[in-house]
C-alpha positions as CSV (number, residue, x, y, z in Angstrom):
1,M,-0.2,0.4,0.2
2,T,1.4,3.5,-1.1
3,A,0.8,6.9,0.3
4,E,-0.8,8.1,-3.3
5,R,-3.2,5.4,-3.2
6,C,-4.1,6.4,0.0
7,G,-4.7,9.6,-0.9
8,P,-2.6,12.8,0.7
9,V,-2.1,12.5,4.6
10,R,-0.1,15.2,7.0
11,Q,1.9,14.6,10.1
12,V,0.2,17.6,12.0
13,E,2.1,18.7,15.5
14,T,0.4,18.8,18.5
15,G,1.9,22.4,19.2
16,S,0.4,23.7,16.1
17,M,-2.7,22.0,16.6
18,A,-3.3,23.5,20.1
19,G,-3.0,27.1,18.9
20,N,-5.1,26.4,15.2
21,C,-8.6,27.6,16.6
22,E,-8.0,30.9,16.2
23,R,-6.3,30.6,12.9
24,L,-9.0,28.7,11.4
25,G,-11.4,31.3,12.1
26,I,-9.3,33.8,10.2
27,S,-9.0,31.6,7.5
28,L,-12.7,31.2,7.1
29,L,-13.2,35.0,7.1
30,R,-10.5,35.5,4.7
31,E,-12.1,33.3,2.4
32,G,-15.5,35.1,3.0
33,V,-16.9,31.9,4.5
34,I,-17.9,33.6,7.1
35,A,-18.9,37.2,8.3
36,P,-16.7,38.9,11.1
37,E,-19.3,39.5,13.0
38,D,-20.3,35.8,13.4
39,L,-16.8,34.9,13.9
40,M,-16.6,37.1,16.7
41,Q,-19.8,35.6,18.0
42,A,-18.4,31.8,17.7
43,L,-14.8,33.0,19.4
44,T,-16.7,34.5,22.6
45,L,-18.7,31.8,22.9
46,R,-15.8,28.9,22.7
47,A,-14.0,31.3,25.5
48,R,-16.8,31.3,27.7
49,H,-18.1,27.8,27.3
50,G,-15.1,25.8,25.8
51,G,-15.3,23.2,23.3
52,R,-14.4,23.2,19.6
53,L,-15.0,26.1,17.8
54,A,-16.4,23.6,14.7
55,D,-19.3,22.7,16.8
56,I,-19.9,26.4,17.6
57,L,-20.4,27.5,14.2
58,L,-22.4,24.4,12.9
59,S,-24.9,24.7,16.0
60,R,-25.5,28.2,15.4
61,G,-26.2,27.6,12.0
62,L,-23.1,29.7,10.8
63,I,-21.7,27.5,7.9
64,G,-22.6,23.9,6.8
65,E,-20.6,21.2,7.4
66,A,-19.8,20.3,4.0
67,R,-18.1,23.7,3.4
68,L,-16.7,23.8,7.0
69,L,-15.0,20.5,6.3
70,Q,-13.5,21.6,3.0
71,Q,-12.2,24.7,4.8
72,V,-10.5,22.9,7.8
73,S,-9.0,20.4,5.0
74,R,-7.2,23.3,3.0
75,H,-6.9,24.7,6.3
76,W,-4.5,22.3,7.7
77,G,-3.7,20.8,4.3
78,I,-5.2,17.3,5.1
79,E,-7.0,15.3,2.8
80,L,-10.3,13.4,3.3
81,A,-10.2,9.9,4.0
82,D,-11.5,7.7,1.3
83,L,-13.4,5.1,3.5
84,D,-15.7,4.2,0.7
85,R,-12.9,3.2,-1.7
86,L,-10.8,1.9,0.9
87,P,-12.0,0.7,3.9
88,S,-10.7,0.7,7.3
89,D,-8.1,-1.8,8.8
90,P,-10.2,-3.6,11.7
91,R,-7.2,-4.8,13.1
92,L,-6.2,-1.0,13.9
93,I,-9.8,-0.4,15.3
94,D,-9.0,-3.1,17.6
95,V,-6.1,-1.8,19.0
96,W,-7.7,1.7,19.9
97,G,-10.8,-0.2,20.9
98,A,-14.4,-0.1,18.9
99,K,-16.3,1.7,21.8
100,A,-13.2,4.6,22.2
101,C,-13.1,5.4,18.7
102,L,-16.9,6.3,18.7
103,R,-16.2,7.8,22.0
104,D,-13.2,10.1,20.4
105,G,-14.0,10.4,16.9
106,L,-11.0,8.6,16.2
107,L,-10.8,6.0,13.5
108,P,-7.8,4.2,12.8
109,W,-7.8,3.7,9.0
110,R,-4.3,2.3,7.0
111,R,-1.6,1.5,7.6
112,L,1.5,2.9,5.5
113,G,4.5,0.9,6.3
114,D,5.8,2.4,9.8
115,L,2.8,5.0,9.1
116,T,-0.8,4.5,11.0
117,V,-3.4,7.0,9.4
118,I,-6.1,8.4,11.6
119,A,-9.6,9.2,10.3
120,T,-11.3,12.2,12.2
121,P,-14.3,14.4,12.0
122,H,-12.2,16.4,14.8
123,P,-8.5,17.7,14.6
124,E,-8.9,18.9,18.4
125,A,-9.5,15.1,19.2
126,F,-6.4,14.1,17.3
127,A,-4.3,16.7,18.8
128,R,-5.5,15.4,22.1
129,H,-5.0,12.1,21.9
130,R,-1.5,12.2,19.6
131,P,0.9,11.1,22.6
132,A,-1.4,8.2,23.2
133,L,-1.5,7.3,19.4
134,I,1.9,7.4,19.1
135,Q,2.0,4.9,21.8
136,R,-0.1,2.4,20.7
137,F,0.5,2.9,16.9
138,G,4.2,4.2,16.4
139,R,4.3,7.3,13.9
140,V,0.6,8.4,13.1
141,A,-0.9,10.8,10.8
142,M,-4.3,12.7,10.0
143,A,-7.0,12.2,7.1
144,L,-10.3,13.7,7.8
145,T,-13.7,12.3,7.3
146,T,-17.4,13.1,8.9
147,A,-18.8,11.9,11.9
148,D,-21.8,10.3,9.9
149,R,-19.1,8.3,7.6
150,L,-16.7,7.4,10.6
151,E,-20.1,6.2,12.8
152,A,-21.0,4.2,9.7
153,E,-17.9,2.4,9.2
154,M,-17.6,1.6,12.7
155,L,-20.9,-0.3,12.5
156,H,-20.2,-1.9,9.7
157,Q,-16.7,-3.3,10.8
158,R,-17.0,-3.4,14.4
159,G,-21.2,-3.8,15.3
160,R,-21.0,-6.8,16.9
161,Q,-18.4,-6.1,19.5
162,L,-20.3,-2.3,19.9
163,D,-23.5,-4.5,20.3
164,Q,-21.9,-6.5,22.9
165,A,-20.6,-3.7,25.1
166,A,-23.9,-2.1,25.1
167,L,-25.4,-5.6,26.5
168,T,-22.8,-5.8,29.5
169,T,-22.1,-2.1,30.9
170,V,-24.2,-2.9,34.5
171,T,-22.0,-6.1,36.7
172,E,-23.7,-9.4,36.4
173,G,-24.8,-9.1,39.8
174,E,-27.1,-6.0,39.1
175,S,-28.5,-7.3,35.8
176,C,-31.2,-9.3,34.5
177,R,-29.4,-10.4,31.2
178,N,-28.9,-14.1,33.0
179,W,-32.7,-14.3,33.6
180,G,-34.3,-17.6,32.4
181,G,-32.0,-19.9,33.2
182,R,-32.8,-24.1,33.7
183,A,-33.4,-23.5,37.5
184,Q,-35.5,-20.5,37.4
185,L,-37.5,-21.6,35.0
186,F,-37.9,-24.9,37.0
187,W,-38.7,-23.2,40.3
188,I,-41.2,-20.8,38.4
189,R,-42.7,-24.0,36.9
190,A,-43.3,-25.7,39.9
191,G,-44.5,-22.9,41.7
192,A,-47.4,-22.8,39.0
193,A,-48.0,-26.2,39.2
194,L,-48.3,-26.2,43.2
195,I,-50.6,-23.3,42.9
196,I,-52.9,-25.2,40.5
197,A,-52.8,-28.0,42.7
198,W,-53.4,-26.2,45.7
199,A,-56.6,-24.8,44.1
200,L,-57.8,-28.1,43.0
201,I,-57.4,-29.6,46.6
202,A,-57.8,-27.1,49.3
203,P,-59.5,-24.2,47.3
204,V,-60.9,-22.4,50.4
205,T,-57.4,-22.2,52.1
206,L,-55.7,-20.9,49.1
207,I,-58.4,-18.2,48.7
208,W,-57.7,-17.3,52.7
209,V,-54.0,-17.1,52.1
210,L,-54.2,-14.9,48.6
211,S,-56.7,-12.8,50.3
212,L,-54.4,-12.2,53.4
213,W,-51.6,-11.3,51.2
214,A,-53.5,-8.9,49.1
215,L,-55.0,-7.4,52.3
216,V,-51.6,-7.0,53.9
217,T,-50.0,-5.6,50.3
218,L,-53.1,-2.8,50.5
219,A,-52.2,-2.1,54.0
220,A,-49.0,-1.5,53.0
221,A,-49.1,0.4,49.7
222,T,-51.8,2.9,51.5
223,A,-49.3,3.4,54.5
224,L,-46.3,4.4,52.2
225,K,-48.7,6.9,50.0
226,T,-49.6,8.3,53.0
227,A,-46.2,8.5,54.5
228,A,-45.4,10.1,51.1
229,I,-48.1,12.6,51.3
230,L,-47.3,13.6,54.6
231,A,-43.9,14.2,53.8
232,M,-45.0,16.6,50.9
233,L,-47.2,18.6,53.4
234,R,-44.1,18.9,55.8
235,H,-41.6,19.6,53.1
236,P,-42.6,22.3,50.7
237,A,-40.4,22.3,47.3
238,K,-38.1,25.0,46.0
239,A,-38.0,26.1,43.2
240,A,-34.2,26.1,41.5
241,P,-32.7,29.8,40.5
242,L,-32.6,30.1,37.0
243,P,-28.7,31.0,35.9
244,P,-28.6,34.1,33.0
245,D,-28.6,33.6,29.4
246,G,-25.0,33.0,28.7
247,A,-23.8,32.4,32.5
248,D,-20.6,31.0,32.4
249,I,-21.7,27.9,34.8
250,L,-24.0,26.5,32.0
251,P,-22.3,22.8,31.0
252,T,-23.2,20.9,27.9
253,V,-26.1,18.8,28.4
254,S,-26.5,15.8,26.1
255,V,-30.2,14.5,25.4
256,M,-30.6,11.0,24.0
257,V,-34.2,10.3,22.3
258,A,-34.7,6.5,21.5
259,L,-36.8,5.9,18.7
260,Y,-38.0,2.9,17.0
261,N,-40.4,2.6,14.4
262,E,-41.4,6.0,14.7
263,G,-41.9,7.4,10.9
264,D,-44.7,9.6,12.1
265,I,-43.4,11.6,14.8
266,A,-39.8,12.6,13.8
267,G,-40.6,16.0,12.7
268,R,-42.8,17.1,15.7
269,L,-40.4,15.3,17.5
270,V,-37.6,17.7,16.4
271,Q,-40.1,21.0,16.2
272,R,-40.9,20.7,19.7
273,L,-37.1,20.1,21.0
274,S,-36.6,22.8,18.8
275,K,-38.3,25.3,21.5
276,L,-35.9,24.5,24.0
277,D,-34.2,27.9,24.8
278,Y,-30.7,26.3,25.9
279,P,-27.2,27.9,24.4
280,R,-27.3,25.6,21.1
281,E,-23.5,25.3,21.4
282,L,-24.1,23.7,24.9
283,L,-26.9,21.6,23.8
284,D,-26.4,18.0,21.9
285,I,-29.2,16.1,21.1
286,L,-28.9,12.4,20.0
287,L,-31.6,10.6,18.1
288,V,-30.8,7.1,18.9
289,V,-32.2,4.8,16.1
290,E,-31.7,1.2,15.4
291,E,-29.6,0.0,12.4
292,V,-32.6,-1.9,10.8
293,D,-35.1,0.5,11.6
294,Q,-35.0,2.0,8.2
295,V,-38.7,3.6,8.9
296,T,-37.1,5.9,11.4
297,R,-34.0,6.9,9.6
298,A,-35.8,7.6,6.2
299,A,-38.1,10.0,8.5
300,L,-34.9,11.6,10.1
301,R,-33.6,12.1,6.9
302,R,-36.5,13.7,5.7
303,A,-37.0,16.0,8.8
304,D,-33.9,18.5,8.2
305,L,-32.3,18.2,11.1
306,P,-30.5,21.3,12.8
307,N,-26.8,21.1,13.0
308,W,-27.0,20.3,17.1
309,M,-29.2,17.4,16.8
310,R,-27.3,14.3,15.2
311,V,-28.2,10.9,14.3
312,V,-26.8,7.8,16.3
313,V,-27.2,4.6,14.8
314,V,-27.3,1.4,17.1
315,P,-25.6,-1.8,15.8
316,D,-28.3,-4.7,15.2
317,G,-28.1,-7.6,18.2
318,V,-29.7,-10.0,19.4
319,I,-32.1,-7.7,21.5
320,R,-33.8,-4.4,20.8
321,T,-34.2,-2.4,24.0
322,K,-34.4,1.1,25.0
323,P,-31.6,0.6,27.7
324,R,-29.6,-0.9,25.3
325,A,-29.5,1.5,22.8
326,L,-29.0,4.4,25.5
327,N,-25.9,2.4,26.9
328,H,-24.2,2.3,23.1
329,A,-25.1,6.4,22.4
330,L,-23.6,7.2,26.0
331,G,-20.2,7.0,24.8
332,Q,-21.2,9.5,22.1
333,C,-22.2,12.3,24.3
334,R,-20.4,15.4,24.4
335,G,-22.4,16.5,27.9
336,T,-21.2,15.9,31.5
337,I,-25.1,16.1,32.2
338,I,-27.1,13.2,30.3
339,G,-30.9,13.6,29.7
340,V,-33.4,11.0,28.6
341,Y,-36.8,12.1,26.5
342,D,-39.2,10.0,24.7
343,A,-40.6,10.3,21.0
344,E,-43.5,11.9,21.9
345,D,-42.2,14.3,24.4
346,A,-42.7,18.2,24.6
347,P,-40.6,19.6,27.5
348,E,-41.3,23.2,28.7
349,P,-38.5,25.5,26.8
350,D,-36.7,26.6,30.1
351,Q,-36.4,23.0,31.3
352,I,-32.7,22.2,30.4
353,R,-31.9,25.5,32.0
354,K,-33.7,24.5,35.1
355,V,-31.8,21.4,35.6
356,A,-28.5,22.8,34.9
357,A,-29.1,25.3,37.5
358,R,-30.3,22.6,40.0
359,F,-27.2,20.6,39.5
360,A,-25.0,23.8,40.0
361,V,-26.6,24.0,43.7
362,C,-27.8,20.7,44.9
363,D,-25.4,17.9,47.0
364,P,-22.6,16.5,44.8
365,R,-24.6,12.8,45.5
366,T,-27.7,14.0,44.0
367,A,-27.0,12.0,40.6
368,C,-30.5,12.0,39.2
369,L,-33.2,14.7,38.5
370,Q,-36.4,13.7,37.5
371,G,-39.0,16.0,35.8
372,M,-43.0,16.1,35.8
373,L,-44.5,14.3,33.0
374,D,-48.1,15.5,32.0
375,F,-50.6,14.4,28.4
376,Y,-51.5,17.1,25.7
377,N,-54.1,15.0,24.8
378,P,-56.0,14.2,28.5
379,G,-59.3,15.1,27.1
380,T,-59.4,12.2,24.2
381,N,-61.6,9.6,25.9
382,W,-62.1,7.9,29.8
383,L,-59.0,6.0,29.2
384,S,-56.8,9.0,28.7
385,R,-58.5,10.9,31.3
386,C,-57.7,8.1,33.8
387,F,-54.1,8.1,32.7
388,T,-53.7,11.4,33.4
389,M,-54.9,11.6,36.7
390,E,-53.0,8.3,37.9
391,Y,-49.7,10.3,36.3
392,A,-50.6,13.4,38.2
393,S,-50.9,11.4,41.5
394,W,-47.3,9.5,40.8
395,F,-45.5,12.8,39.7
396,R,-47.4,15.3,41.9
397,I,-47.7,13.7,45.2
398,F,-46.1,10.2,45.1
399,L,-42.5,10.5,43.5
400,P,-41.5,14.0,45.3
401,G,-43.1,12.4,48.7
402,I,-40.7,9.2,48.6
403,A,-37.9,11.5,47.4
404,R,-38.2,13.7,50.6
405,L,-39.0,10.3,52.8
406,G,-35.2,9.2,51.7
407,L,-36.5,6.4,50.1
408,A,-35.2,5.1,46.7
409,V,-37.2,6.1,43.7
410,P,-38.5,4.4,40.9
411,L,-37.7,6.6,38.2
412,G,-40.1,7.3,34.8
413,G,-38.3,6.7,31.9
414,T,-38.4,9.8,30.7
415,T,-37.2,13.5,31.4
416,L,-34.5,12.1,33.4
417,F,-31.1,14.1,33.7
418,F,-28.0,12.4,35.3
419,R,-24.5,13.7,36.5
420,R,-22.5,11.8,33.6
421,A,-19.8,10.6,36.2
422,A,-22.6,9.1,38.3
423,L,-24.3,7.1,35.3
424,E,-21.2,5.5,34.3
425,D,-20.0,4.4,37.8
426,L,-23.4,2.7,37.8
427,G,-22.6,1.3,34.5
428,A,-25.7,3.2,32.9
429,W,-28.6,1.1,32.2
430,D,-29.4,-2.5,32.1
431,A,-29.9,-3.6,28.5
432,F,-31.9,-6.5,29.6
433,N,-34.6,-5.1,32.0
434,V,-37.7,-3.7,30.1
435,T,-38.4,-1.6,33.0
436,E,-34.7,0.0,33.0
437,D,-35.6,3.4,34.6
438,A,-37.1,1.6,37.9
439,D,-33.8,-0.6,38.2
440,L,-31.6,2.3,37.7
441,G,-33.6,4.2,40.4
442,M,-33.1,1.4,42.4
443,R,-29.0,1.3,41.7
444,L,-28.5,4.9,42.7
445,A,-29.9,4.2,46.0
446,R,-27.9,1.4,46.8
447,H,-24.4,3.2,45.8
448,G,-25.3,5.7,48.0
449,Y,-26.5,8.3,45.5
450,R,-29.9,10.5,45.5
451,T,-32.7,11.5,43.4
452,E,-34.9,14.6,43.8
453,L,-38.0,15.6,41.5
454,I,-37.7,19.1,39.9
455,A,-40.3,21.3,39.1
456,T,-40.4,21.2,35.4
457,T,-42.8,19.2,33.0
458,T,-42.9,17.4,30.0
459,F,-46.1,16.6,27.9
460,E,-46.5,13.5,26.5
461,E,-49.3,11.8,24.6
462,A,-51.7,9.9,26.8
463,N,-52.0,6.2,25.9
464,C,-55.7,6.0,25.2
465,R,-56.2,2.2,23.7
466,V,-57.1,-0.4,25.9
467,I,-55.0,-2.7,24.3
468,P,-51.8,-0.7,23.7
469,W,-52.8,0.5,27.2
470,V,-52.5,-3.2,28.5
471,K,-49.4,-3.9,26.5
472,Q,-47.3,-0.9,27.8
473,R,-48.4,-1.4,31.2
474,S,-47.8,-5.4,31.1
475,R,-43.8,-4.5,30.2
476,W,-43.7,-1.9,32.7
477,L,-44.9,-4.8,35.5
478,K,-42.8,-7.5,33.7
479,G,-40.1,-5.2,34.6
480,Y,-41.0,-4.4,38.3
481,M,-41.3,-8.3,38.8
482,M,-37.6,-9.0,37.0
483,T,-36.3,-6.0,39.4
484,Y,-37.2,-7.1,42.4
485,A,-36.3,-11.0,41.7
486,V,-32.6,-9.1,40.6
487,H,-32.3,-7.1,43.8
488,M,-33.1,-9.5,45.8
489,R,-30.5,-12.1,45.1
490,Q,-28.8,-11.3,48.2
491,P,-31.1,-9.8,50.7
492,R,-28.3,-8.9,53.2
493,L,-26.5,-7.1,50.7
494,L,-29.4,-5.2,49.9
495,L,-30.2,-4.6,53.3
496,R,-26.9,-3.5,54.3
497,Q,-26.5,-0.9,51.1
498,L,-30.1,0.4,51.4
499,G,-30.4,0.5,55.1
500,W,-34.0,-0.6,56.8
501,R,-35.7,2.1,55.7
502,Q,-35.2,2.2,52.2
503,F,-35.0,-1.6,52.1
504,L,-38.8,-1.7,53.7
505,G,-39.8,1.3,51.3
506,F,-38.7,-1.2,48.6
507,Q,-40.3,-3.8,49.8
508,A,-43.7,-1.9,50.0
509,L,-43.3,-0.3,46.7
510,F,-42.2,-3.2,44.3
511,L,-44.2,-6.0,46.5
512,S,-47.4,-4.1,46.4
513,S,-47.8,-2.7,43.0
514,I,-47.2,-6.1,41.6
515,S,-49.3,-8.2,44.5
516,Q,-52.3,-5.6,43.8
517,Y,-52.2,-5.9,40.0
518,M,-52.0,-9.7,40.3
519,L,-54.9,-9.9,43.0
520,T,-57.5,-7.5,41.9
521,P,-59.7,-10.1,41.3
522,V,-59.5,-11.4,44.6
523,L,-59.8,-7.6,46.4
524,W,-63.0,-7.3,44.3
525,S,-64.4,-10.4,45.3
526,F,-64.7,-8.6,48.7
527,W,-67.3,-6.2,46.7
528,I,-69.9,-8.8,46.7
529,V,-70.7,-8.9,50.5
530,P,-72.3,-5.5,50.4
531,L,-74.9,-7.3,47.9
532,G,-76.1,-9.8,50.3
533,L,-73.7,-12.5,48.8
534,S,-71.5,-14.7,50.5
535,H,-67.8,-14.8,50.7
536,P,-65.6,-17.7,52.1
537,V,-63.2,-15.2,53.9
538,V,-65.8,-12.9,55.5
539,N,-68.1,-15.4,56.8
540,A,-65.3,-17.0,59.1
541,L,-64.2,-13.5,60.1
542,P,-65.4,-12.1,63.6
543,E,-67.0,-8.9,63.0
544,P,-64.4,-6.8,64.5
545,M,-61.7,-7.7,62.0
546,Y,-64.6,-7.8,58.7
547,Q,-65.2,-4.0,60.0
548,L,-61.5,-3.4,59.8
549,I,-60.8,-4.8,56.5
550,V,-63.9,-2.5,55.2
551,G,-62.3,0.4,57.1
552,V,-58.8,-0.1,55.1
553,F,-61.2,-0.6,51.5
554,L,-63.0,2.9,52.3
555,L,-59.5,4.3,53.6
556,T,-57.8,3.6,50.3
557,E,-60.3,4.6,48.2
558,A,-60.8,7.8,49.8
559,L,-56.8,8.5,49.9
560,M,-56.9,7.9,46.0
561,I,-59.7,10.1,45.3
562,A,-58.1,12.6,47.7
563,V,-54.8,12.5,46.1
564,T,-56.3,12.7,42.4
565,L,-58.2,15.8,43.1
566,V,-55.2,17.5,44.9
567,A,-52.9,16.6,42.4
568,M,-54.8,17.2,39.2
569,R,-54.6,21.2,41.1
570,L,-51.1,21.0,40.5
571,T,-51.1,20.3,36.9
572,P,-52.0,22.3,34.1
573,N,-54.9,19.6,32.8
574,R,-58.2,20.5,34.5
575,M,-61.0,18.0,34.6
576,G,-64.5,17.7,36.7
577,W,-64.0,15.8,40.3
578,G,-66.2,13.2,39.2
579,W,-63.8,11.4,37.0
580,A,-61.5,10.9,39.9
581,L,-64.7,8.4,40.6
582,L,-63.9,6.4,38.0
583,L,-60.4,5.4,38.8
584,H,-61.8,2.6,40.5
585,F,-62.9,0.8,37.3
586,Y,-59.3,1.7,35.4
587,F,-57.1,0.3,38.1
588,P,-58.4,-3.4,37.0
589,L,-57.0,-3.3,33.7
590,G,-53.8,-3.7,35.3
591,A,-54.8,-7.2,36.3
592,L,-54.7,-8.0,32.5
593,S,-51.4,-6.6,32.3
594,S,-49.9,-8.5,35.2
595,Y,-51.1,-11.9,33.9
596,K,-49.2,-11.2,30.5
597,A,-46.3,-9.9,32.0
598,A,-45.9,-12.9,34.3
599,W,-46.6,-15.0,31.1
600,E,-43.8,-12.9,29.2
601,L,-41.5,-13.2,32.5
602,V,-41.3,-17.0,31.5
603,H,-41.6,-16.9,28.0
604,K,-40.4,-13.8,26.6
605,P,-38.5,-12.0,29.5
606,F,-36.7,-9.6,27.5
607,W,-39.3,-8.8,24.4
608,W,-39.9,-5.2,24.5
609,D,-43.6,-4.2,23.5
610,K,-43.3,-1.2,22.2
611,T,-45.9,1.6,22.3
612,S,-46.8,3.3,19.2
613,H,-46.7,7.1,19.3
614,G,-47.5,9.6,17.0
615,H,-52.1,9.3,16.9
616,F,-52.8,12.9,17.5
617,D,-52.4,15.9,15.2
618,T,-49.7,18.3,16.1
619,A,-52.0,21.1,17.1
620,E,-52.6,18.9,20.4
621,A,-49.0,18.8,21.0
622,E,-48.5,22.6,21.1
623,V,-47.8,23.5,25.1
């Protein structure tokens, strides 16, 4: 292989690269590519916030990528790497590491004698890593490529290794990736067979046991909700101060949006995220799509993405879950704060500023800020109204309350923001857990980190069709079951890490949630007594005990209605109080979801039953 065949390359000394930013700007100015005032603005922003001049020029729309790449090539005398004609050598990629290549924006391309050519879209990255490159490869030279072309080459050459890295970020002891082994399946099937045999041999005894457990978990859930409400009343939330525009404390924030089969929503997503008023040079939006998802990739090509948004393609693998996609994209984030949105999200414009302001002043052990979720289509039908009321209670009352109690917070899947260092310390997300947010909330607590609820709202599309609702809820419940099983592998270790208060809170939250959904028919069976029908449990109870059970039922129902009415007053949505009475008929739908979840836990534990989005007109999504 000769240098002529490979294309002209040039060795650039680190010292000359370090001071080349301003000289590049002068070169752009001399060539008439950029106006003097635009260059002055970009240099001022770079002096204030740091970062690459090229990224600032692109994010502010001051220059196009193709023109900038051409000018960078001319300025440094570096040619473009022709990766289409001459693919990279995968053995050289392995020397640096596939994951590191994507993280650093460096592609060891070809070897010419004792010279290794490194293709990169960022000459500054080559300069920063040049000593390490020399240590690994010997003599090195630089060639230019685009970020998209580098990523495509990495997927082609080392997609399987990148997929494997995304699957195993969490330690084996805290991951569910080994779920479904022969021993687990044996005990699950044996337990199911035992329950069936019990029902056939001694049905009344089984009803007694199930009723007792349903009542115990109902009481535990009611006690936890009551404690959360009291905590909310005792400790009112304090609003985070907003830093002024352009303040030096503003960090770079990367926000990942995992998309899959979202052909109808991509354009609206870009429109909604464009309303964020955070400085564009500090906002790094990654639209994360699967390699095989041609529908979404085509939609994003049509969407005319701004320069501060970019598409990250996830290599195909054995599973296709949201946490796996997020793990893959995390290494390509530029920010020190990492956020997560869903495909249908419409965040409030000042949301990123509030997050940055809160992280700047809160305890360093506060690793996660969870925003509020609400809906932009609550009035579609009865199901959407119930969904809106349920979320209002969950995000406005219950989650803030348990956070103030110092308990582990089961995160929502969106409007999450993390300190990057803490997220990487935990191994990010468990790629195999289909309720990755709740699991991550538990792992944050186990390792001594805190989660706070922050007063900012993201609007979503309420799930208002029965079958999609059941599918979505079954995925959440399957993840809850799996999360509980994973973290209870070593109860003593969990207790030591959490302490008694958080440990009991974990039991009350997860066991109650799972049990209450699965045992809904058992609890509903008690309502036949006021109708004058016989109940085997009630018939055997002394009257005071039955009155106590009735009191628990009434207290639970009254608490649910009261919390719902208060929570709805804290949201922008308004609906009549009578709708809260109908929640009693909404939650039994979850029983179907729990049975589907239990079946999938055995037969399809890692199956992601995706919720479809984009069924409502854009006018409904305006906030």
